[in-house]
C-alpha positions in Angstrom: 75.4 144.8 138.9 73.8 141.7 140.6 70.7 142.1 138.4 72.9 142.3 135.3 74.6 139.0 136.2 71.3 137.4 136.9 69.9 138.6 133.6 73.0 137.4 131.7 72.8 134.0 133.4 69.1 133.7 132.6 69.7 134.7 129.0 72.4 132.1 128.7 70.2 129.3 130.2 67.3 130.4 127.9 69.6 130.4 124.8 71.0 126.9 125.7 67.5 125.5 126.2 66.3 127.0 123.0 69.2 125.5 121.1 68.6 122.1 122.6 64.9 122.3 121.7 65.5 123.4 118.1 68.1 120.8 117.5 65.9 118.1 118.9 63.0 119.2 116.8 65.2 119.2 113.7 66.4 115.7 114.4 62.9 114.4 115.0 61.7 116.0 111.7 64.4 114.2 109.8 64.0 110.7 111.1 64.6 107.8 108.8 61.5 107.2 106.5 59.4 104.2 107.3 60.2 101.2 105.2 58.1 100.6 102.1 56.0 97.5 102.3 56.1 95.5 99.1 53.0 93.7 97.9 53.3 89.9 98.2 54.0 88.2 94.8 51.4 85.8 93.5 52.3 82.2 93.1 53.4 81.3 89.5 50.5 78.8 89.2 48.0 81.6 89.9 49.5 84.0 87.3 50.2 81.3 84.6 53.9 82.2 84.4 56.8 79.8 84.5 59.3 80.3 87.2 62.9 81.2 86.2 65.4 78.4 86.6 67.7 78.6 89.6 71.3 79.5 88.9 74.1 77.6 90.6 76.1 79.6 93.1 79.6 80.5 91.9 82.4 78.4 93.2 84.3 80.1 96.1 87.7 81.5 95.3 90.6 79.6 96.6 92.0 81.1 99.8 95.1 83.2 99.5 98.3 81.8 101.0 98.2 82.7 104.6 100.9 84.8 106.2 102.5 82.8 109.0 101.6 84.0 112.5 104.3 85.3 114.7 107.5 87.2 113.9 110.6 86.1 112.2 113.1 86.8 114.9 116.0 85.1 113.2 115.7 87.4 110.2 115.4 90.4 112.6 118.6 89.5 114.4 120.3 89.0 111.1 119.3 92.4 109.9 120.4 94.0 113.2 123.8 92.3 112.9 124.1 93.8 109.3 124.0 90.5 107.5 123.0 90.9 103.8 119.5 90.3 102.8 119.4 87.0 100.9 117.0 86.8 97.9 114.3 84.1 98.1 114.2 84.1 101.8 
């Protein structure tokens, strides 16, 4: 019975080690590809081309009205008292 337990323990350790090795090998095989290096573009004077005109950056959108920080405790107390909810407030 002792040998059976030892063999079972050894098989479990071997299976765990094999799993770790195979998963690591799979991860290493699927690493991110190396970035593609682009060739440097030649100067416009060297190619005889005319550079495109620069476009102006679009104007930033106006900021949305900010929500006031904090909590409206007066309104909470009014709601807890059962006061009606007034429109526009």
